[in-house]
C-alpha positions as CSV (number, residue, x, y, z in Angstrom):
1,X,-10.5,-6.1,-22.5
2,X,-9.9,-9.7,-21.9
3,X,-10.6,-11.7,-18.9
4,X,-8.0,-11.8,-16.1
5,X,-7.7,-12.8,-12.5
6,X,-8.3,-9.3,-11.3
7,X,-10.2,-6.2,-12.3
8,X,-8.2,-4.2,-15.0
9,X,-6.4,-1.1,-13.7
10,X,-5.3,2.1,-15.5
11,X,-2.2,3.7,-14.1
12,X,-1.6,7.3,-15.0
13,X,2.0,8.5,-14.5
14,X,5.0,6.3,-14.9
15,X,7.6,7.7,-12.4
16,X,9.2,5.4,-9.9
17,X,5.9,4.8,-8.0
18,X,3.6,4.4,-11.0
19,X,6.1,2.1,-12.8
20,X,6.6,-0.1,-9.8
21,X,2.9,-0.3,-9.3
22,X,2.1,-1.1,-12.9
23,X,4.8,-3.9,-12.9
24,X,3.6,-5.5,-9.7
25,X,0.0,-5.4,-10.9
26,X,0.9,-7.3,-14.0
27,X,3.0,-9.7,-12.1
28,X,-0.2,-10.5,-10.1
29,X,-2.1,-11.2,-13.3
30,X,-3.9,-7.9,-13.4
31,X,-4.5,-6.2,-16.8
32,X,-3.0,-2.8,-16.8
33,X,-3.2,0.3,-19.1
34,X,-0.2,2.4,-18.2
35,X,-0.2,6.0,-19.5
36,X,2.4,8.7,-19.4
37,X,3.1,11.8,-21.4
38,X,6.7,10.9,-21.8
39,X,7.5,8.7,-24.8
40,X,10.8,7.8,-23.4
41,X,9.3,6.4,-20.3
42,X,6.6,4.4,-22.2
43,X,9.3,3.0,-24.6
44,X,11.5,2.1,-21.8
45,X,8.6,-0.1,-20.3
46,X,7.1,-1.4,-23.5
47,X,8.9,-4.8,-23.2
48,X,7.6,-5.2,-19.7
49,X,4.0,-3.9,-19.8
50,X,1.4,-5.3,-22.1
51,X,-0.3,-1.9,-22.6
52,X,1.9,1.2,-22.2
53,X,0.7,4.3,-24.0
54,X,2.0,7.9,-24.6
55,X,-0.7,10.4,-24.2
56,X,-1.4,13.7,-22.7
57,X,-3.1,12.7,-19.4
58,X,-4.5,16.2,-18.8
59,X,-6.5,16.0,-22.1
60,X,-10.0,14.7,-21.5
61,X,-10.3,13.6,-25.2
62,X,-7.3,11.6,-25.0
63,X,-8.5,9.8,-21.8
64,X,-11.8,9.2,-23.5
65,X,-10.2,7.7,-26.7
66,X,-8.1,5.3,-24.6
67,X,-11.3,4.1,-22.8
68,X,-10.3,5.2,-19.3
69,X,-13.9,5.8,-18.3
70,X,-14.5,2.0,-18.9
71,X,-12.1,1.1,-16.2
72,X,-13.5,0.3,-12.7
73,X,-10.3,1.4,-11.0
74,X,-7.7,3.9,-11.8
75,X,-4.5,5.2,-10.1
76,X,-3.1,8.7,-10.5
77,X,0.6,8.1,-9.8
78,X,1.6,11.7,-10.7
79,X,3.4,13.2,-7.8
80,X,5.9,15.9,-9.0
81,X,3.4,18.0,-10.9
82,X,0.7,19.2,-8.4
83,X,-1.5,20.8,-10.9
84,X,-1.5,17.8,-13.2
85,X,-2.2,15.4,-10.5
86,X,-5.3,17.5,-9.4
87,X,-6.5,17.9,-13.0
88,X,-6.1,14.3,-13.9
89,X,-8.0,13.3,-10.8
90,X,-10.8,15.7,-11.5
91,X,-11.0,14.3,-15.1
92,X,-11.4,10.8,-13.7
93,X,-14.2,11.9,-11.4
94,X,-15.8,13.5,-14.6
95,X,-15.5,10.1,-16.4
96,X,-17.2,8.6,-13.3
97,X,-14.4,6.0,-12.7
98,X,-15.9,4.2,-9.6
99,X,-12.6,3.7,-7.7
100,X,-9.9,6.4,-8.0
101,X,-6.6,6.2,-6.2
102,X,-4.4,9.3,-6.2
103,X,-0.8,9.7,-5.0
104,X,-0.3,12.7,-2.7
105,X,3.2,14.3,-1.8
106,X,1.8,16.2,1.3
107,X,-1.3,16.4,3.6
108,X,-2.4,19.6,1.8
109,X,-2.2,17.8,-1.6
110,X,-4.0,15.0,-0.2
111,X,-6.9,17.0,1.1
112,X,-7.3,18.6,-2.3
113,X,-7.5,15.4,-4.0
114,X,-10.0,14.0,-1.5
115,X,-12.3,17.1,-1.9
116,X,-12.3,16.8,-5.7
117,X,-13.4,13.2,-5.6
118,X,-10.5,10.8,-5.1
119,X,-11.7,7.8,-3.1
120,X,-8.3,6.8,-1.8
121,X,-5.1,8.9,-1.1
122,X,-1.7,7.2,-1.2
123,X,1.3,8.8,0.5
124,X,4.1,6.4,-0.7
125,X,7.1,8.4,0.6
126,X,5.5,9.0,3.9
127,X,4.3,5.5,4.3
128,X,7.8,4.1,3.5
129,X,9.4,6.6,5.8
130,X,7.2,5.4,8.6
131,X,8.0,1.8,7.9
132,X,11.8,2.4,7.8
133,X,11.8,4.5,10.9
134,X,10.2,1.4,12.8
135,X,12.7,-1.0,11.2
136,X,15.7,1.2,12.0
137,X,14.8,2.3,15.5
138,X,13.7,-0.8,17.3
139,X,13.3,-4.5,17.4
140,X,10.7,-4.6,14.7
141,X,11.4,-7.0,11.8
142,X,8.7,-5.6,9.5
143,X,5.8,-3.1,9.8
144,X,2.7,-2.5,7.9
145,X,0.5,0.6,8.5
146,X,-3.1,-0.6,8.3
147,X,-4.9,2.6,9.2
148,X,-3.8,6.1,10.4
149,X,-3.2,4.8,13.9
150,X,-3.3,1.0,13.6
151,X,-0.7,-1.3,12.3
152,X,0.6,-4.8,11.9
153,X,4.2,-5.6,13.2
154,X,6.5,-8.5,12.9
155,X,8.8,-8.7,15.8
156,X,10.6,-10.9,18.4
157,X,8.4,-11.6,21.5
158,X,9.2,-9.6,24.6
159,X,10.5,-11.7,27.4
160,X,7.5,-11.2,29.6
161,X,5.3,-13.3,27.3
162,X,7.9,-16.0,26.5
163,X,7.1,-19.6,27.8
164,X,3.6,-18.8,29.1
165,X,0.3,-19.2,27.3
166,X,-0.8,-15.9,25.5
167,X,-3.9,-15.8,27.7
168,X,-1.8,-15.9,30.9
169,X,0.5,-13.3,29.6
170,X,-2.2,-10.8,29.5
171,X,-0.4,-9.1,26.6
172,X,-3.7,-7.5,25.4
173,X,-4.6,-5.9,28.7
174,X,-1.2,-4.8,29.4
175,X,0.0,-3.5,26.0
176,X,-3.1,-3.3,24.0
177,X,-1.9,-5.4,21.2
178,X,-3.2,-8.8,20.0
179,X,-0.7,-11.6,18.9
180,X,-2.4,-13.0,15.7
181,X,0.3,-15.5,14.4
182,X,3.6,-17.1,15.5
183,X,6.5,-18.4,13.4
184,X,8.9,-21.0,14.9
185,X,12.3,-21.5,13.3
186,X,12.1,-22.0,9.5
187,X,8.4,-23.1,9.7
188,X,5.4,-21.2,8.5
189,X,3.3,-18.8,10.6
190,X,0.4,-20.3,12.4
191,X,-2.5,-18.7,13.9
192,X,-2.3,-17.9,17.6
193,X,-4.7,-19.0,20.2
194,X,-5.1,-18.3,24.0
195,X,-3.2,-21.4,24.5
196,X,-0.2,-20.7,22.2
197,X,3.1,-20.5,24.0
198,X,5.9,-18.5,22.3
199,X,9.8,-19.0,22.7
200,X,12.4,-16.3,22.7
201,X,13.5,-17.2,19.2
202,X,10.1,-17.2,17.7
203,X,8.6,-14.3,15.6
204,X,5.3,-13.0,16.3
205,X,2.8,-11.0,14.3
206,X,1.0,-8.4,16.4
207,X,-1.7,-5.9,15.6
208,X,-2.6,-2.8,17.6
209,X,-2.3,1.0,17.8
210,X,1.1,2.4,16.6
211,X,2.2,3.6,20.1
212,X,1.2,0.3,21.7
213,X,3.3,-1.6,19.2
214,X,6.2,0.7,19.6
215,X,6.1,0.3,23.4
216,X,5.9,-3.7,22.9
217,X,8.9,-3.5,20.6
218,X,11.0,-1.8,23.2
219,X,10.1,-4.3,25.9
């Protein structure tokens, strides 16, 4: 494998999630080996992906022949076939791939994948649902779940912190969140300090627990 800006990644399963992931990785300059059992899917992406291969991902010999065990990082993007998802993840564990990411469609599915050795469990539908729910229901402009109960939110500042220094607003002690950056008009985001003063039309980036961010967005 040639040198790239990032560690090469193998993506197994070219449904909507796997396809979007593989394309995004290549756009970032990451070398990708994309594998799917559907020749139609592979052919449809052959012009966009450098390495797209049709193979039975549940066959350990096929994975060995493709050199999957030589990759440091692999993503099992199979979601609609539970058995295949579990089997392919277990095969990657047998191949001793150091960093395995597996897509799960439910908490039960995720627990199984975790028990058999997946290092990271991804819930794309759930995570997107959570993000859209925050965008639809409140004043949040964007939302990124960082951990199970911790997130980063982009939102308009509540009136109580406008035109006073952040340290004086006591936003952290009152709401349990920290403002980390501020954007004014069309300018770039800049790091916030205790002396930073925000205006009503500014946009802030705040980090904190989910419930605290939700409460702040409703102020």
